[in-house]
Each structure stands twice: as structure tokens, then as C-alpha cells.
N, C-alpha and C positions, 0 to 999 in steps of 0.2 A: 261165727262167720269169719271167713278169712279176711284179713286186712288188705285193702287195696292202697292205703295211704298211711304213712307214719308221720306224726308230728314229734319232733325231738326238741326238748328243752335242755340246754347245756349252759354251763356257767361262764364260758369264756370263748373268744374267737378261735383259739387254737384247736379246741375240740370240734368246733364247727368246721374248721378247715379239714381236719382229719376225716370227719364223717362224710363231708361232701365228696371227698376223694374215695373213701372206702365203701360206702353203702351202694353205689351203683354196681360195684363188683360183687356184692353179696346178694342183692335183691333180684328177684325175677324182673325181666325187662318191662313187664306191664304194671309194675308197682311204682308209686311215687312217694316222695318224702319231702319234708321241709325241716330245716334246722334253725332254731331260734336261739341265739347266743345272748347271754346277759353279761353284765359288767362285773363279773366275779361271783363267787359263791354266796356272799352276803346279799347281793342284789337278787340273785335267783331265789334264795330261800325267803327273802322278804316279800317278794312279789308272787310267789308260787301259788298260794291259795286263791288269790284273786284271779290269776290267770286260769287256774283249773276250774274255778266256778264259771268263768266265761265259756270254757270248752263244754262243761256239763250241760249248758243250756242249749247247745246245738250240735254236739258231736254226732256225725253220721255213724251208723252201726258198723260200717266197714272201715272205720279209722281207728288207729291206736295211738296213744301218747306214750313216749318214753322220756323219763326224766333221768338225766345222767349228771352226777356230781362227783367231785373228788372227795375221798375220805379225808385227805390231809392228815391231821393228827387227832381227829375225832374218833370216838368209839364207834365202830362200824354198826353194831346192833342198835345203838342209840340213834344214830343218824338215820338208819333205815326205818326205825319206828316213827321218827319225826316225819319222814316223807310219807309213810303209810297213813299216819293220822291226818296229815294235810289233805291227802287225796280223799279220805273218808269224809272229812268235813266239807269238802267241795262237792260231794255227791257223786264221785266216780268210783267204779268198782276196779280195784287193783288186781293184778294177777295173783298176788300173794293171798288175797282174801276171797278169790273167786271160787275156790274149792272145785275146780274142774269145769265150772260154768264159764260162759263168755265173759271176757274182761275188757276193760277200756284203757287201762294204764298199767305201766310197769316202771318201778324205780330200780335204777342200777347205779352202783358205786364203783368208780375207778379207784383202785387201791394201789398206791395212795394217790397217784396222779396219772394223767394220760401217758406220761413217759414210761410207766411200768409196762404198758402195752407194747412199747417199742422193744424193751428188753425181752419181752416174750417171744419175739420173732427176730432174733439177731441176724439171721440170714438175710432177711429183707432189709434191715438197717445197713448191712454191709453191701448189699446190691446198690443202695442209694449212695453210700459213703464208703467206697472201696478201700480206703487207707486204714480202716478200722480192723483190728485183729479179730480172728475167729474165736479166740480163746476166752473172751469176756464171760460167756455164760458158764464156763467151767470154774470160774473163781467163786469162792464160797459166798462172798457178799452179793453176787449177782445171780446166784443159782435159782433163787425163787424171786421172780420179778415183783411179786406183791409184798415182799418182805425186805426190800432194800432200805437200809437205815439211813437217816440223815437227809431225806429229801430226794425223790426220784429224779426230778428235773435237774437238780444240782449235780447229781451223780452222772446223768446223761451228758450234761454240759461239760463236766470235767473230762470225761472220756473223749468227747468230740474235740475239745481244745487240745488235749494231749497229742492228738493225731492230726492236728493242723486244720480243723474245722471251727468255724464260729469264734475266731480269736477275739472279736469284739463283744462276745456274749451270744448265747443261744438265741437264734431267731425262731421263736416257737411256732409261729404261724407258718413260716416257710417250711420248717421241718415237718410239721403236721401234715401239710398239703402233700409233700413229697412222699412221706411214709404211708399215708393213707392210700396212696396209689400202688403200693407194693406189698404191704403186709398181707400175709395169707391167713384167712380166717381159720383154717383147719389145723394149722401147725403151731398156733400161738400157745405159749406155755403159761401165760398169765391167767390165773383162775378168774379174776374179775372181768377180763376181756371175754373169756369163754362164756361167762354168765350173761354178759351183754349180747354176744353173738347168738346164743341160744334163745334169748328172749325175742330178738328180732326175727329169727327163723320160725319161732313158734307163732308169732303174730301173722306171718305171711304164709304159713304152711297150708 
């Protein structure tokens, strides 16, 4: 059954701000969503099973849950397995385990953080912050948005500050809200963004 509503569980307010700006531009107009932000990854992971058990007791057939966490420096496969096991214990059928049958939940990992999704659509970032150079994606260290070493948000902050933005430190929620309104779903080069996008579109297809 096609989803008419999405429930998104995210680890921090900046991802919430991004999704609240981005999803209305991706979803059909007759679909709804709600984003629930936690106080960091530890808070989300610690409360996830109880939250999912609550959903399992009443979730309508035309609702889907998306859990979105940053990889940070964790092993991606291990993190995904933890998320999948949590969903299974809670009694929800995940997209990975559904085998083509209807699913209730999908787990998605931002690699390594939300800011990698910004590097994936640098044209949108430059539209929002026009003093930035167009050549950033051509540099080896930024060519693969999901493989930026040393912290994605730190790298983003350094570039922004170098060109006169956020001199007092990256205002993550402000940037997320602005960029969520301009990033284009179809041209983003971040593989983790594309997997998130495809899961959303699969839910509402």
C-alpha cells in the first residue's frame, strides 16, 4: 500500500530543519510527514526500541517510518545491523527484510553526516552562499561527498569561514533550513543521500 504519511526519526534538530524544508519539495502534495528530532545519536539509539514498539501497536497500514542517523565514525554495516535488529525486536517489518512484500520502516544512514549531503549538490550550496567557489567538488578531498575525511561538518565549516560565512562558527540549523530549500533531489552526488531519497520515493510511489 502506498504511504500517505511518513514519520521520520532523526538524531538532531539540524536534520529536522533540513527535512522540513526539503520534503515538501520531494513529496506529492497530498502526502504528509512529521519529523521527530532527538538530542543526539545516543539519545535516539537509546530510545529507539521503545519508540518503535509504540508505533508497532497502532501504525496505520498507509504510514511508513524512516529512521535517519549519522554514521559518524562507526562501521556502516554494523550500525545498519543494529538498527535492523531493533526494528525486528519492536515487531516492525523493515524494507530490508520485507523481500518485496509491504514494509513499515526503513533505516537510512547519512555518511558521515548531514553536511555530506550539502557537498553532494554544491550548485545549491553556491546558490545559497554565492561567495563560495564552484571548484570545491573538483578537489580530490571533496570529490566523493561520503568519503570526506576528518569530519564532514568541520570541512563544511572551514570552507564557509574561508569565504566569509559563519565567522563565529557554523550555525547548523540555519544552514540546514536554507539548504533544505534549495538542494535538488535528482542531481545530488552523495550516495547516502540518494539511498534516502529513493526510500522516500519508494514509500510514496
